[in-house]
N, C-alpha and C positions, 0 to 999 in steps of 0.2 A: 746266350739264347736259348732256351729249352725247349726240346723237341715236342710237338704234341702228336698225340695218335691219331690217326685217321678216323675218320667216323665208323661204327661197326654197321656193317650192312646186316638187314633183315633177311631172314630166309624166306624163301617161296611161300612159307603157308602162313606168312605174318608173326611168326613168334621172334623174337630178338635171337641173333646170330650167338652161338655160344661163346663165352668167353673162359678165361681161365690157364691152368697150365696145358702145356701141349699132351698130348697122348704119350704113353711110355715108350712106344716105340720111337719117337721124335727125340726123348731123352737120351736115349741109349745109342742114337747115330742111324736105325734103321728107319725104313720107309715104313709109315702107319701101315695096320692092315684093315681091309675094308670092314670086317667084322668089330674092331673097337671104334671104329669111325661112325659106323651104322648105331653101335649100342651107345655111344655115347647122344648122339642125336635123339635117339628113343628116349634116354632116360630125362633129358634137356625138354622134350614135349610134354613127358610125364608130370615133369616139377611144375610147368608151366600151367598147366591144368589143376596143379594143385592136388595130384591124384598119389594115394599109396600103390606100392606093387599090387595089393592085393585086388584093389579097385580095378586097375587096367588091366591085370591077368584074368580075373573073372569075366570081364566083357570081351577079351580076346578068346577064351577058352582055353586057356594054358595056366600051369602053375603058376604061383609068384617066385618060387625057385627058378624055375626057366626062365621067366622075365628077367629075375636080377642075373642069371649066367649070361643071357643076351646082352642086357646094357653093360656089364663089366668086360664083354667080349672074350668070355670064356667061352661060350658055345655059338657056332655060324648057322643059323636059323635058316630054314628051306624058305623058298618063296612062299609058300604056303601060310607058313608062320608070320613071316613079316608083313602079309596082307592082312592076316586077323589083327595084328597089333596096331597096325596103322588105322586099321577100322575102328579101333576101341578107342585110338585117338583122335579119331575124327579127322585124319587127313590124308591127302592120296598119296600113293605110292608114289607118284610123280613128283611131290612136292618133297616127300623123304627122300629120295633118291638125288634131287637139285641140291638140297640143301648138304647132304652129305658130301657131293661133288665141288660145291663151291667150298666148303670145310677143307678140302683137300687140296684145292689149289691154295689158299690161304696157309695152311700147313707145308705145302710146297716152296711158298715164297718166301715164309720163318725159316725154312730149313735150307734155304740155297742151294738147292739141287732139284732137278727135274723128277717128277713123281711118275711113276709107272704108267704107261700109257694105259695098260691092261684095267688098271682101275677106273679110268676115266671112261674106258668102253662100258665096262659092266655097269656106271653108272648113267649113261644115255642110254 
């Protein structure tokens, strides 16, 4: 009897939840960093909108290079930068943070270990 995967939940912003390989930190046995999870979600939202880095970055008032670095988890953006990007993507900060928190719970469950409570506190 084959196992079936549970249906994928949708994010609070109505976009489908991201699927694919786990973040690099989970493959190395470390807890995922918030900046990686945030970047993954922002990239997903941009792709759902069918936009390029240039288009989203222009509306957010930042450089495409900086947006790329945020999406890849290389840079840890300030709250002002996150607000500018969420505004450019037409999502609320609450929806973004809720989706990241949901993803952290999913990763924690797949990882089989508790996730840092500080990450959940930041997401709340």
